[in-house]
C-alpha positions in Angstrom: 87.0 108.0 105.3 89.6 106.2 103.9 89.4 106.9 100.5 91.8 107.1 97.1 90.2 110.1 95.9 94.3 111.8 96.8 95.9 109.2 94.0 93.5 109.0 91.5 93.5 112.7 91.2 97.5 112.5 90.9 96.7 109.8 88.4 94.9 111.8 86.1 96.7 114.8 86.6 93.0 116.6 88.1 92.9 119.2 90.9 90.1 119.5 92.9 89.7 123.1 91.0 88.7 120.7 88.0 86.5 118.4 89.6 84.7 121.0 91.4 84.1 123.3 87.9 82.9 119.2 86.7 80.5 118.3 88.2 79.2 121.2 90.7 80.2 119.1 93.9 81.1 121.5 96.5 84.9 122.1 97.3 84.4 121.8 100.4 83.5 118.5 99.9 85.9 117.8 97.7 88.7 119.0 100.0 87.0 116.9 102.7 87.4 113.9 100.6 90.8 114.7 99.4 92.1 115.5 102.8 89.7 112.3 104.6 87.7 114.7 106.5 84.4 113.8 105.5 82.9 111.2 107.2 80.0 110.4 105.6 80.1 111.3 102.3 76.8 110.8 100.5 76.2 108.2 98.0 75.4 110.2 95.8 77.9 112.2 95.9 80.3 108.8 95.6 79.0 107.5 92.8 79.3 110.9 90.8 82.6 111.2 91.1 83.1 107.6 90.5 81.8 108.4 87.0 83.6 111.3 86.2 86.6 109.8 87.0 85.9 106.9 85.5 86.4 104.2 87.9 84.2 101.9 90.6 83.4 103.0 94.0 85.9 99.0 94.7 88.8 101.7 93.5 87.7 104.8 95.1 87.5 103.2 98.4 90.4 101.3 97.5 89.0 98.0 97.5 90.4 95.3 95.9 89.3 92.3 94.7 91.0 89.0 95.3 
């Protein structure tokens, strides 16, 4: 599923290991999101990441408001 996870991590100077340590989300899930190979991430995972990264789901998925 397309997302901005890789870009957001780069902007915030975070590594997958940091996110894993701080959120408890599995490394497999995080790498799947990073590499955009995860087809259907759970809403719980996305919301947990958004809260941790201080972004909205729209930011995470690269949805622009007009």
